[in-house]
C-alpha positions in Angstrom: 0.0 0.0 0.0 1.1 3.5 -0.7 1.6 5.7 2.3 0.9 9.4 2.3 0.2 12.2 4.7 -3.0 14.3 4.6 -3.2 17.1 7.2 -1.0 15.2 9.5 -2.8 11.9 9.1 -1.0 8.8 7.9 -3.0 7.3 5.0 -2.5 4.0 3.3 -4.0 3.4 -0.1 -3.9 0.4 -2.5 -4.9 2.8 -5.4 -6.7 1.8 -8.6 -10.1 2.5 -10.1 -12.2 0.0 -8.2 -14.9 1.1 -5.7 -13.5 2.6 -2.6 -13.7 1.1 0.9 -12.2 3.0 3.9 -11.5 1.2 7.1 -11.4 3.1 10.4 -9.8 1.4 13.3 -10.7 1.0 17.0 -9.1 2.6 20.1 -6.3 2.3 21.1 -5.0 0.6 18.0 -3.9 1.8 14.5 -4.5 0.9 10.9 -2.7 -2.4 11.3 -6.0 -3.7 12.8 -7.2 -4.1 9.2 -4.3 -6.2 7.8 -6.5 -9.2 6.9 -9.3 -7.0 5.5 -6.8 -5.2 3.2 -5.4 -8.5 1.9 -8.9 -9.9 1.3 -10.5 -6.8 -0.4 -7.5 -5.3 -2.3 -8.2 -7.1 -5.6 -11.8 -5.9 -5.9 -11.7 -2.6 -4.1 -9.5 0.4 -3.7 -8.8 -0.1 0.0 -7.8 2.9 2.2 -6.9 2.7 5.9 -5.5 5.4 8.1 -4.2 6.0 11.6 -6.6 8.1 13.7 -5.1 11.3 14.8 -3.0 10.7 18.0 -2.5 7.0 17.2 -0.1 5.1 14.9 1.9 7.5 12.7 -0.7 10.2 13.0 0.6 12.4 15.8 -1.2 15.1 17.7 1.0 17.7 19.4 -1.4 20.6 19.6 -1.8 22.4 23.0 -5.6 22.1 22.6 -7.7 19.0 23.5 -8.5 16.6 20.7 -12.3 16.5 20.0 -14.5 14.0 18.2 -15.3 16.7 15.6 -11.6 16.9 14.8 -11.6 13.1 14.0 -14.7 13.5 11.8 -12.9 16.4 10.0 -10.0 14.1 9.3 -12.2 11.5 7.6 -14.0 14.1 5.5 -10.6 15.8 4.6 -9.2 12.4 3.4 -12.2 11.9 1.2 -11.9 15.4 -0.2 -8.1 15.4 -0.7 -8.2 12.1 -2.5 -11.1 13.3 -4.6 -13.1 10.2 -3.8 -16.6 9.7 -5.1 -19.2 8.0 -3.0 -17.2 5.7 -0.6 -18.0 2.6 1.4 -16.8 3.2 5.0 -16.3 0.6 7.6 -15.6 1.6 11.2 -15.2 -0.5 14.3 -15.9 1.1 17.8 -14.5 4.6 17.6 -14.3 4.1 13.8 -18.1 3.7 13.9 -18.6 6.8 16.0 -16.6 8.8 13.4 -18.8 7.4 10.6 -22.0 8.0 12.4 -21.2 11.7 12.8 -19.8 12.0 9.3 -23.0 10.8 7.7 -24.9 13.4 9.6 -22.6 16.1 8.2 -22.0 14.9 4.7 -24.3 12.0 3.8 -23.8 12.5 0.0 -20.2 11.4 0.3 -21.1 7.8 1.3 -22.2 4.9 -0.8 -22.7 2.6 2.1 -21.5 2.2 5.7 -20.5 -0.7 7.9 -20.8 -0.1 11.6 -19.1 -2.8 13.6 -19.1 -3.2 17.4 -20.2 0.4 17.9 -23.1 2.4 19.2 -24.9 5.6 18.5 -25.5 6.6 22.1 -23.1 9.0 23.8 -21.1 8.0 26.9 -22.9 7.4 30.2 -21.6 9.2 33.3 -19.9 6.0 34.4 -18.0 5.7 31.1 -17.0 9.3 31.3 -15.5 8.8 34.7 -13.7 5.7 33.4 -12.2 7.7 30.6 -10.9 10.2 33.2 -9.4 7.4 35.2 -7.7 6.2 32.0 -6.1 9.6 31.4 -4.9 9.7 35.0 -3.2 6.3 34.5 -1.4 7.7 31.4 -0.2 10.7 33.4 1.1 8.4 36.1 3.1 6.3 33.6 0.8 3.3 34.0 0.2 2.6 30.3 1.2 -1.0 30.5 -1.1 -1.6 33.4 -4.0 0.0 31.6 -3.4 -2.0 28.4 -3.1 -5.3 30.2 -6.5 -4.7 31.8 -8.0 -3.3 28.6 -6.9 -6.3 26.6 -9.2 -8.6 28.6 -12.2 -6.4 27.7 -11.5 -5.8 24.1 -11.4 -9.5 23.0 -13.4 -12.5 24.0 -12.3 -15.0 26.6 -11.8 -17.5 23.9 -9.7 -15.1 21.8 -7.6 -14.2 24.9 -6.6 -17.9 25.1 -5.4 -17.7 21.4 -1.8 -16.5 21.6 -1.8 -15.2 17.9 -4.8 -13.0 18.5 -3.8 -11.9 22.0 -0.2 -11.1 21.1 -1.1 -9.2 18.0 -3.6 -6.9 19.7 -1.2 -6.5 22.6 1.6 -5.5 20.3 -0.4 -3.0 18.3 -1.7 -1.3 21.4 1.8 -1.1 22.9 2.9 1.0 19.9 0.6 3.8 21.0 2.0 6.7 23.1 0.4 7.7 26.5 -0.2 11.2 25.1 -2.0 9.8 22.0 -4.1 7.4 24.1 -5.1 10.3 26.4 -6.0 12.6 23.6 -8.2 10.1 21.8 -9.8 9.2 25.1 -10.7 12.8 25.4 -12.1 12.8 21.9 -14.3 9.8 22.8 -15.7 11.7 25.7 -16.8 14.6 23.4 -18.9 12.6 20.9 -22.5 13.5 20.5 -25.6 11.4 20.5 -26.5 10.2 17.0 -29.2 7.6 17.5 -32.3 9.8 16.8 -30.6 11.4 13.8 -30.3 8.0 12.1 -34.0 8.0 11.3 -33.2 10.6 8.6 -30.4 8.5 7.0 -31.2 6.2 4.1 -27.6 5.1 3.3 -27.3 1.3 3.0 -25.8 0.1 6.3 -24.5 -3.1 7.7 -24.4 -3.4 11.4 -22.1 -6.0 13.0 -22.3 -7.0 16.6 -20.7 -9.8 18.6 -22.4 -11.9 21.3 -19.2 -11.9 23.4 -18.5 -8.2 23.2 -18.0 -6.9 26.7 -17.8 -3.3 25.7 -20.6 -2.8 23.1 -23.4 -5.3 23.5 -25.8 -6.6 20.8 -28.5 -4.3 22.2 -26.7 -1.2 20.9 -26.7 -2.7 17.4 -30.4 -3.6 17.6 -31.2 0.0 18.5 -29.2 1.3 15.5 -31.0 -1.2 13.3 -34.4 0.1 14.5 -33.4 3.6 13.5 -31.5 3.0 10.3 -34.3 2.3 7.8 -32.0 0.7 5.1 -29.9 -1.5 7.3 -28.9 -5.1 7.9 -27.8 -6.7 11.3 -25.3 -9.5 11.6 -24.5 -11.0 15.0 -21.2 -12.9 15.1 -21.0 -15.7 17.7 -17.9 -16.2 19.8 -16.2 -12.9 19.0 -15.5 -10.0 21.3 -15.1 -6.4 20.6 -12.5 -6.8 17.9 -14.6 -9.0 15.6 -12.5 -8.3 12.5 -9.4 -9.6 14.2 -11.0 -12.4 16.2 -13.0 -13.9 13.3 -11.5 -12.3 10.1 -12.9 -14.8 7.6 -16.5 -14.5 8.9 -16.1 -10.7 9.1 -14.8 -10.5 5.6 -17.5 -12.7 4.2 -20.2 -10.7 6.0 -18.9 -7.4 4.6 -18.4 -8.9 1.1 -22.0 -10.2 1.0 -23.3 -6.8 2.0 -21.3 -4.9 -0.5 -22.5 -7.3 -3.3 -26.1 -6.0 -2.6 -25.1 -2.3 -3.0 -25.0 -0.7 -6.5 -21.9 1.5 -7.3 -22.5 4.4 -7.1 -26.0 5.0 -5.6 -28.1 7.8 -7.1 -28.4 11.0 -5.2 -32.1 10.4 -4.6 -31.2 7.5 -2.2 -29.4 9.7 0.3 
């Protein structure tokens, strides 16, 4: 994949004239989360991944707090700078939050969306307090402690027993800086509620949930399904929060089957 930088964001692009699919990773990982999706889809799609600002090679050194709207700006800027027509966007967890807000702001840019292990509700008070605790851990130099605890939540118990999965996720998370983790945690805390707004969206959507996801239960996916009129729901069994890493073949097949149903591009009247 060709690497470029767009407004400080590290972008990876297979290039070509095929339909575009953009993958947006989870917290606190980077674009390497999508390695098996890139390999699977690169022959039929122009596959684009990128590191969320503050993570991977996308650094954030501003004195001002990073906000969710900044992360949404980054996605829209990538689409604009690369002069992409209607794109298919797939986001997991925070990647889904970014897409949910982006389709509110610029629905005409998207051909379809895949929302995996994510939700449209904003954080509860308990989650906001937990994010504050996370930042305090980063300030105290306890990144490794946080990641070891977080690892058990972000994958299923079965996946945790699989050394290949566990060690890959652990390694990718270890690359992230305490400053970057803190900034993205702050951005997560500033996201808005998008559930009710989904009733006004008619973009084809695939919603993926996992029955062993300790962070984003199936009920959140079901509520999105109720509000997104043109959507499909797939529940993956045995996977945790990182469904695309834990069960890549099933995840790829699910996304592929969905994309086969979507014309390229859609007409403007369908937005």
